[in-house]
MARZAFI-803646 format. One line per field, with one value per residue (C-alpha): residue number from 0; y, x, z. Coordinates in Angstrom, 1 decimal, decimal comma. Each point is the difference from the previous one (the first is absolute). Layout:
! residues N
k	NUM	...
Y	Y	...
X	X	...
Z	Z	...
//
This chain:
! residues 393
k	0	1	2	3	4	5	6	7	8	9	10	11	12	13	14	15	16	17	18	19	20	21	22	23	24	25	26	27	28	29	30	31	32	33	34	35	36	37	38	39	40	41	42	43	44	45	46	47	48	49	50	51	52	53	54	55	56	57	58	59	60	61	62	63	64	65	66	67	68	69	70	71	72	73	74	75	76	77	78	79	80	81	82	83	84	85	86	87	88	89	90	91	92	93	94	95	96	97	98	99	100	101	102	103	104	105	106	107	108	109	110	111	112	113	114	115	116	117	118	119	120	121	122	123	124	125	126	127	128	129	130	131	132	133	134	135	136	137	138	139	140	141	142	143	144	145	146	147	148	149	150	151	152	153	154	155	156	157	158	159	160	161	162	163	164	165	166	167	168	169	170	171	172	173	174	175	176	177	178	179	180	181	182	183	184	185	186	187	188	189	190	191	192	193	194	195	196	197	198	199	200	201	202	203	204	205	206	207	208	209	210	211	212	213	214	215	216	217	218	219	220	221	222	223	224	225	226	227	228	229	230	231	232	233	234	235	236	237	238	239	240	241	242	243	244	245	246	247	248	249	250	251	252	253	254	255	256	257	258	259	260	261	262	263	264	265	266	267	268	269	270	271	272	273	274	275	276	277	278	279	280	281	282	283	284	285	286	287	288	289	290	291	292	293	294	295	296	297	298	299	300	301	302	303	304	305	306	307	308	309	310	311	312	313	314	315	316	317	318	319	320	321	322	323	324	325	326	327	328	329	330	331	332	333	334	335	336	337	338	339	340	341	342	343	344	345	346	347	348	349	350	351	352	353	354	355	356	357	358	359	360	361	362	363	364	365	366	367	368	369	370	371	372	373	374	375	376	377	378	379	380	381	382	383	384	385	386	387	388	389	390	391	392
Y	-49,9	-3,1	1,6	-0,6	-2,5	-3,3	-2,8	-3,6	-2,4	-3,4	-2,8	-3,2	-3,2	0,5	0,1	3,8	0,3	1,1	3,2	1,0	0,7	2,6	1,5	0,4	1,8	2,3	1,0	0,7	2,1	2,1	0,5	-2,4	-1,9	-3,7	-3,1	-3,5	-3,2	-3,4	-3,1	-3,4	-0,8	3,5	-0,9	-2,9	2,7	2,9	-0,1	2,1	1,2	1,8	2,1	0,6	1,3	2,3	1,4	0,0	-1,8	-3,6	-1,7	-1,3	-3,7	-1,5	0,9	-1,9	-0,3	3,6	0,7	3,8	0,2	-1,8	1,2	0,7	0,2	2,6	2,1	-0,1	1,0	2,9	1,2	-0,1	2,8	-2,5	-3,7	-1,3	-3,7	-0,8	-2,5	-1,0	-3,7	-1,5	-1,7	3,1	2,0	-2,8	0,2	3,7	0,0	-2,6	1,9	-2,9	0,9	-3,1	1,8	3,3	1,7	-0,8	0,5	3,4	1,1	-1,1	2,3	3,0	3,1	1,6	-0,4	-3,4	-0,7	-3,5	-0,7	-3,3	-2,5	-3,5	-2,1	1,2	-3,0	0,9	3,7	-0,7	-2,5	1,3	-0,6	2,3	2,7	-0,3	0,3	3,1	1,6	-0,6	1,6	3,0	0,4	0,0	2,9	-1,9	1,4	-2,6	1,0	-2,3	-2,6	0,6	-2,2	-1,5	-3,1	-2,3	-2,7	-3,1	2,0	0,8	3,5	1,7	2,2	-0,8	1,4	2,3	3,7	1,0	1,8	3,3	-0,2	-1,0	3,0	2,3	-1,6	0,3	3,6	0,6	-1,4	2,5	2,8	-0,9	1,9	0,4	1,1	2,8	-0,8	-0,7	-2,8	-1,3	-3,4	-1,5	-3,7	-2,9	-0,2	1,9	-1,8	1,7	-1,6	-1,4	-1,2	-1,1	-3,2	0,9	2,6	1,1	-0,1	-1,2	-2,4	2,4	-1,5	3,1	-1,6	2,8	2,8	-1,7	-0,5	3,7	1,1	-2,4	1,4	3,6	-0,7	-1,8	3,2	2,1	1,5	0,7	-2,4	-0,4	-3,0	0,2	-3,5	-2,3	-3,1	-2,4	-0,3	0,8	3,6	0,5	1,1	3,7	0,8	1,7	-2,0	1,1	-2,7	0,8	-1,9	2,0	2,6	2,6	-1,1	0,2	3,5	1,2	-1,4	1,3	3,5	0,5	-0,8	2,7	-1,6	0,8	-3,2	-2,0	-3,4	-1,2	-3,7	-0,9	-1,6	2,3	-1,2	2,3	-0,8	-0,7	-1,2	2,9	-1,5	-2,1	-2,2	-0,1	-3,7	-3,0	-0,4	-3,4	-2,1	-0,7	3,8	0,1	2,6	1,3	3,3	1,4	3,8	1,5	3,4	1,3	0,0	2,9	0,5	-0,4	0,6	3,0	1,6	-0,3	1,6	2,8	1,0	3,6	-1,4	-2,6	-2,4	0,7	-3,3	-2,1	-3,5	-1,8	-3,7	-1,3	-3,7	-0,5	-2,8	0,3	2,9	2,9	2,8	0,2	0,4	2,8	1,8	-0,5	1,4	3,2	0,3	-0,4	2,3	-2,4	0,2	-3,7	-2,8	-3,6	-2,2	-3,8	-2,4	-2,3	-2,7	-0,7	-3,4	0,2	3,8	2,5	-0,9	-2,5	-0,7	0,6	1,3	2,9	1,0	3,7	2,9	3,3	3,0	3,4	3,5	0,5	-3,2	-2,1	-3,6	-2,3	-3,7	-1,8	-3,8	-2,4	0,2	-0,3	2,8	0,9	0,8	2,0	2,0	0,7	1,1	2,2	1,8	0,6	1,8	2,0	1,0	1,4	2,0	1,4	1,0	1,7	2,0
X	51,0	-0,8	-0,9	-3,5	-0,7	-1,7	2,2	-1,2	3,0	-0,8	2,5	0,0	2,0	3,6	3,3	0,1	-2,9	2,4	0,6	-3,6	0,7	2,6	-2,2	-2,8	2,4	1,3	-3,5	-1,0	3,1	-1,2	-3,3	-2,0	-2,8	0,7	-2,0	0,9	-1,4	1,6	-0,7	0,4	3,3	1,4	-0,4	2,5	2,6	-1,1	-2,1	-3,2	0,8	3,1	-2,0	-2,7	2,5	1,6	-3,3	-2,0	-2,9	-1,1	1,1	-2,6	0,7	-3,3	-3,1	-2,5	1,3	0,6	-1,9	0,2	-1,4	-2,6	1,7	3,7	1,1	-2,6	0,5	3,8	-0,5	-2,2	2,5	3,2	1,4	2,5	0,5	3,6	0,6	3,5	1,1	-2,1	0,7	-0,5	-3,1	-1,5	0,8	-1,8	-3,1	-0,2	0,3	-2,8	-2,3	0,0	-1,0	0,9	2,0	-0,1	2,5	-1,6	-3,6	1,0	1,6	-3,1	-2,0	2,5	-0,4	3,2	3,4	1,7	3,8	1,5	3,6	0,9	2,3	0,7	2,7	1,5	-1,5	-3,4	0,5	1,0	-2,8	-2,4	-3,0	1,4	0,8	-3,5	-1,5	2,0	-1,0	-3,6	0,5	1,7	-2,9	-2,4	1,9	2,1	3,5	2,8	3,1	3,0	1,3	3,7	3,0	1,5	0,5	-3,0	-1,1	2,1	3,1	-0,8	0,4	-2,1	-3,1	-2,8	1,2	-2,5	1,0	1,4	-2,5	1,8	-0,3	-3,6	-0,7	1,5	-2,2	-3,1	0,7	0,5	-3,4	-1,6	2,0	-2,2	1,6	-3,4	-1,9	-2,4	0,3	-3,4	0,4	-2,4	0,6	-2,1	0,0	-1,5	-1,5	-3,2	-3,0	-2,0	-3,4	-1,4	-3,1	-0,8	1,9	3,0	2,7	3,3	3,0	3,6	2,1	1,0	-0,4	0,6	2,9	2,4	-2,3	-0,9	3,7	0,7	-2,9	1,2	3,6	-1,3	-2,1	2,9	2,1	-2,6	-1,9	-3,7	-0,8	-3,1	-0,3	-2,4	-0,3	-1,7	1,6	-1,7	3,3	-0,3	0,9	3,5	0,0	-0,7	-1,1	-3,3	-1,6	-2,3	-1,4	-0,7	-0,8	0,4	2,5	-2,8	-0,5	3,7	0,3	-2,9	1,4	3,5	-1,3	-1,4	3,2	2,6	3,5	3,7	1,0	-1,9	1,2	-2,1	0,6	-3,4	-0,3	-2,8	-1,8	0,8	-3,4	-3,6	-3,0	-1,7	-3,2	-0,6	-3,0	-2,5	-0,8	2,1	0,6	-1,1	2,3	-2,8	-0,3	3,5	2,6	2,0	1,4	1,1	0,5	2,5	0,5	3,0	-0,2	0,9	3,8	0,2	3,8	-0,3	-2,8	2,2	3,0	-2,2	-1,6	0,3	1,1	2,4	1,5	3,7	1,0	-1,9	1,1	-1,4	0,2	0,3	-0,7	1,8	1,2	3,5	2,5	-0,4	0,0	-3,8	-0,1	2,6	-2,1	-3,1	1,8	0,9	-3,5	-1,8	2,4	0,5	2,9	0,7	-1,2	0,2	0,1	-0,3	0,1	-3,0	1,4	3,0	-0,7	-0,8	-0,4	-2,9	-3,7	-1,2	3,5	1,5	3,1	0,8	2,9	-0,3	1,8	-0,1	-0,2	0,9	-0,9	3,0	-0,7	2,6	-1,1	1,3	-0,7	-0,8	0,4	-2,8	-1,2	-3,0	-2,6	0,4	3,7	-0,9	-2,4	2,7	2,5	-2,7	-0,7	3,7	-0,1	-3,1	1,3	3,1	-2,1	-2,1	3,2	1,3	-3,2
Z	41,5	1,9	3,3	1,1	-2,8	0,9	-1,3	0,1	-0,1	-1,4	0,6	-2,1	0,6	-1,1	1,8	-0,5	2,4	2,7	-1,9	0,5	3,7	-0,9	-2,7	2,5	2,4	-2,7	-1,1	3,6	0,5	-3,0	1,9	-2,1	1,6	-0,6	0,4	-1,1	-1,4	-0,7	-1,9	1,9	-1,8	1,0	3,6	-0,4	-0,7	2,2	3,1	-0,1	3,6	-1,4	-2,4	2,6	2,4	-2,6	-1,4	3,3	-1,7	-0,2	-3,3	-2,3	-0,6	-0,8	-2,0	2,2	3,5	0,9	3,2	-0,5	-3,5	-2,2	-3,2	0,7	-3,6	-1,1	3,1	-0,5	-3,7	0,9	2,7	-2,2	-2,1	-1,3	0,0	-0,1	-0,6	1,3	-0,8	-2,9	-0,9	-3,4	1,3	1,4	-3,2	-1,9	2,3	-0,3	-3,8	-0,2	2,4	2,5	3,6	2,0	2,8	1,9	-2,3	-3,3	1,3	1,4	-3,3	-1,9	2,1	0,0	-2,1	1,3	-1,7	0,4	0,0	-0,3	0,9	-1,7	1,7	-1,5	-1,5	-3,2	-2,0	1,3	-0,7	-3,6	-0,7	-2,7	2,2	2,7	-2,6	-1,5	3,5	0,8	-3,3	0,9	3,3	-1,6	-2,5	3,0	1,5	2,5	0,6	-0,1	2,0	-0,5	0,3	0,0	-0,7	3,1	2,2	0,1	2,4	-0,5	-0,9	-3,6	-1,5	-2,6	-0,6	2,4	3,3	1,7	0,1	3,3	2,3	-0,4	-3,8	0,2	2,2	-2,6	-2,7	2,1	0,8	-3,8	-0,6	2,4	-1,7	-3,0	-3,0	-1,7	3,1	-0,9	-3,7	-1,8	-2,5	-2,7	-1,6	-2,7	-0,7	-2,0	-3,5	-0,8	-1,4	-2,8	-0,4	-3,2	1,7	3,5	-0,5	-2,2	0,1	-1,4	2,3	0,4	2,0	2,8	3,5	2,0	1,9	-1,0	1,1	3,3	0,7	-0,7	2,3	2,8	-0,2	0,1	3,1	1,6	-0,4	1,7	-3,0	0,1	-2,7	-2,2	-2,3	-3,0	-1,2	-2,4	1,6	2,5	1,9	3,7	1,1	1,5	3,7	0,7	-3,6	-0,9	-2,8	-2,8	-2,3	-3,6	-3,2	-3,2	-1,2	0,5	3,6	0,6	-1,5	2,1	3,2	-0,6	-0,9	3,5	1,8	0,7	0,5	0,1	-1,9	-2,6	-1,1	-2,9	-0,2	-1,3	-3,5	-1,2	-3,1	-3,0	-1,6	1,0	-2,0	-1,7	1,3	3,1	-0,4	2,9	-0,4	-0,9	-3,7	-1,3	-2,0	-2,5	-0,7	-1,3	0,6	-3,0	1,1	3,3	-0,3	2,5	1,5	2,0	3,8	2,2	0,4	3,8	0,1	-2,3	2,1	3,1	-1,7	-1,4	3,3	1,2	3,3	-1,5	2,5	0,8	-1,5	-2,6	-0,8	-3,1	-0,9	-3,5	-0,9	-3,3	-2,2	-1,3	0,4	2,3	-2,6	-0,1	3,8	-0,1	-2,6	2,2	3,0	-2,0	-1,4	3,3	1,9	2,9	2,5	-0,2	-2,3	0,8	-3,1	0,0	-2,9	0,7	-2,3	2,3	1,6	3,7	-0,1	-0,2	-0,2	2,7	1,1	3,5	-1,7	-2,3	-2,2	-0,7	-1,5	2,0	-2,3	1,6	-0,9	-2,2	-2,0	1,7	0,1	2,8	-0,4	3,3	0,4	0,3	3,6	2,2	-0,5	3,7	-0,7	-3,1	2,1	2,6	-2,7	-1,5	3,3	0,5	-3,3	0,8	3,4	-1,7	-2,4	2,9	1,9	-3,1	-0,2
//
């Protein structure tokens, strides 16, 4: 699985940097092509000559003083099939989450379109800090795989979560990524809230940010799926995802109708109604506006379920207020394989939030409440469920 792959090993400045040498050797023993790069702090824990000797290539240690390259980070990013950051310190995780590019590692990852793995290593207190967890959730939502850490002995003699996974464990995790459980599966994800024009200035819409849908698309791509995202959201595209931008429910329905897929995950908050008439010029306040006549929009989810070539798995999303009974009824009526319901009145959940508290409704009507968690983690759990359905046939 790893044989012949080009792996860029990025080492940041933690005590666990010494493990990178073993990881490099293990990768090479599995016939991977390995090159390395290091931050300045990393070289205080592991000499660059060590990694150069193991990999057989010079180690990138500087963005500006590399005699062999005018742009080492972009060239490395283009070369790599996978970037592995091991160890990934709390500081490097923060820089990656914020999109900073002040060192060879972060600059390369900003330029990379291949999968990225980070192996966190830090003291337990730093690992548990809310800022670190927010940063990791951001990376996960961007499609970055987080492997570890584990519980064990730390620098200074403490013990707890924060120890970097052992090189052998990391190798197993990396090989599992290349196994890609969704490789060859065509996936469609819709995201964001549609806008239905009243005039060129005003529109009907909702509070959907598109964060949930973009997290779902990122996780699908990370698992190897051929992923298309049809979105109304201005959020950036996840890596390795084909993007189609739309505005209205009609636009979304048209875009979706032309895409043949194996799995459709319809997270978009599609407006149920549109203005009966959309005015071609701005309505003036002085003219008054007493009545806004509405007409139903196209049922994007219903059209997907009703196709002659229906996707093997269709997942719907229902933004509700209150109990889940309405969403269960919607799941039966729509004929979906899974329905994800979320109560948008729960504080810190749903629209515009980074977190979601959902109820997963299965084909048989069984409703399983999930705890409040990052949308990236909801996406991961959802793809676990979809994968099981695909395996069941």
